[in-house]
C-alpha positions in Angstrom: -11.9 -37.2 15.8 -11.1 -35.0 12.8 -9.0 -32.7 14.9 -7.0 -35.4 16.7 -6.4 -37.3 13.4 -5.2 -34.2 11.5 -2.8 -33.3 14.3 -1.5 -36.9 14.4 -0.9 -37.0 10.7 0.8 -33.6 10.7 3.1 -34.9 13.5 4.0 -37.9 11.3 5.2 -35.6 8.6 6.8 -33.0 10.7 8.8 -35.4 12.9 11.2 -36.7 10.2 11.6 -33.2 8.7 12.5 -31.5 11.9 14.5 -34.4 13.4 16.6 -35.6 10.5 16.4 -33.0 7.7 16.8 -29.9 9.8 18.9 -31.8 12.4 17.0 -30.6 15.5 17.1 -34.0 17.1 14.8 -34.4 20.2 14.1 -30.7 20.1 12.7 -31.2 16.6 10.3 -33.9 17.9 9.1 -31.6 20.6 8.6 -28.7 18.2 6.7 -31.0 15.8 4.5 -32.3 18.6 3.8 -28.7 19.7 2.9 -27.5 16.2 0.7 -30.5 15.6 -1.1 -30.1 18.9 -1.8 -26.4 18.2 -3.0 -27.3 14.7 -5.3 -30.0 16.2 -6.7 -27.5 18.8 -7.4 -24.9 16.0 -9.2 -27.5 13.9 -11.4 -28.5 16.8 -12.0 -24.9 17.8 -13.1 -24.0 14.3 -15.5 -26.9 14.3 -17.1 -25.6 17.5 -17.1 -22.0 16.4 -18.7 -22.7 13.0 -21.5 -24.6 14.8 -20.7 -28.0 13.1 -20.8 -29.8 16.4 -23.7 -31.0 18.6 -22.1 -28.9 21.4 -22.9 -25.2 21.0 -20.3 -22.9 22.4 -21.4 -19.3 23.0 -19.9 -16.5 25.0 -23.3 -15.7 26.5 -23.3 -19.2 28.2 -20.1 -18.5 30.1 -20.7 -17.5 33.7 -18.5 -14.9 35.4 -19.6 -16.1 38.9 -16.4 -16.9 40.8 -18.2 -19.1 43.4 -19.4 -21.4 40.6 -15.8 -22.2 39.5 -14.4 -22.5 43.1 -17.1 -25.0 44.1 -16.5 -27.1 41.0 -12.7 -27.0 41.6 -12.8 -28.0 45.3 -15.3 -30.9 44.7 -12.5 -32.8 43.0 
């Protein structure tokens, strides 16, 4: 929730700056959205990496077995 909210608030501030002040128009809205989504992703990733979540992400838990991913993909 923190990550999504921070990205949304950043987008609220960046939109008018890029659209009207810098005169980027629709491209400014797209750039603002892209920047805010990247920021949101980084905030959420930092929460996971620092261990402040109930979900623990560790590289050792990642399986390199191709069959595991293929079976999961084709069951959709």
